[in-house]
Residue, then its C-alpha position, 0 to 999 in steps of 0.5 A: m304174934e309172928g308175921i310175914w315180913l316182905g322186904e329186903v336187906a337195907s342198903e349200907p349206911l353212908n358217909p362215915i365221918l369223925i365228928d369229935v375227939v376228946p384227947d385221951s378219952t373218946l372219939t365220936l363217929g357219925w354216918t348217914a342212914p341208908l338210902t333205902d331201908g328195904c321197905l322194912t324198919i331199921l332195927s339197929y346199927t353195928v359198928s365194926k372196929d378193925g374188922v371186928d363187930h365192936a358195938t352192936d344194937i345201936d339205937p336206929s334213931l341214932t347216926s353216931y357212936t362214941d368210942d373210948i380211946t384206948t392207950d395201947g395204940s402206937i403213934g401212926d397206928l391206923i384204926t378202921y371203922q365201918i357201919k352196917a344196918l340191920n332190919h328184919a331181912g338181915e344185915s346190910i353190907y358194911s359202909e365204906s371205911l373210915t380210917i383214923m391214924v393215932g397221933l400225938k395230942p398237940n402242945q398247948p400254946 
């Protein structure tokens, strides 16, 4: 059954951070849910990687995402992530950027 939705687009997710790195494997990003959901339920999150929507339909109960680390980057390359929220009124603006530099895995002692 279709209904009438009254509300507005949610505010952007906040505080994108790097939570964890598994060298040569994955990195995990985290964020804080939007301050306002626009009086409508958040339906999902989208993670953008270097300006392209990379992961969509992320469960709204989650505020983290694990991405595979690709080996095609060069030392010093920058990877930029942003997050946006979706509710019935549409997509929020993107969060502030989280920029990560590709580096070398430290030597073991």
